[in-house]
N, C-alpha and C positions, 0 to 999 in steps of 0.2 A: 504494500500500500504506500503511495507516495506521501512524503512529508507535507503537512499542512501547517499554516501559521494560525495561531489562536490568540485572541485578545485575553486580557486578564479575566474578564467576566466568564468567558467560555471555559478557561482553564479551571477557574474556581468551581464552576458548575459541574464539570467532570469529576472533580474531587469530591464534591458533595454527593453526587450520585454513587461514586465508588464506595464511600463510607456508608451510605444508606443501604446499598446492596449487601455489604459485608454484615451489617447489623441484622438485616432481614434474613440472611442465610445462617445466622448464628455462628459465623466464622470469627475466630480470634482476630482482632484488629491489631496488626503489626505491620511494619514497613514492607515486608515481603508480600504479604497478602494484599495490602493496599495497592502496591505497584502492579501485581498480577491482575487485580480487578480493574484497575485504571486502564491498563493496556487493552483490555477487551472492549472498552466502551467506545472507542473510535469507530469500530465496525458496527456497533449497535445503534448509536445515536449520531445523527448529523449535527454539525455545530450550529445550525440555524435554530433548532428547537431545544437545545440542551439547557439553555438558561431558564426557559419556562418550566421544564421538568424539575430542575433543581429547586426553583422557587416553590413549586408545589410540594416537594418533599420537605422543604424547610418550614413551610406554613403548617403542614400536617404534624410536624414534630413539636410544635409549640403547644 
C-alpha cells in the first residue's frame, strides 16, 4: 500500500480508534498491541471518514 500523508486530526483519530478496538476486544493495551492494531486501520478506514468515527467513539465513552 502506498504511503499517504495524514494531518494531525487524522493521525489522532486513528489512534483513538486503535485504542477503542483494543479495549473492545479485551486485549492488553501495550505498545506492541497498539502498533499492531494501528497498522490494520489504514486498510479498514479511509482518512476522509476516520475523524467522524473517532469522535463518535469519544462521545460514547463519556
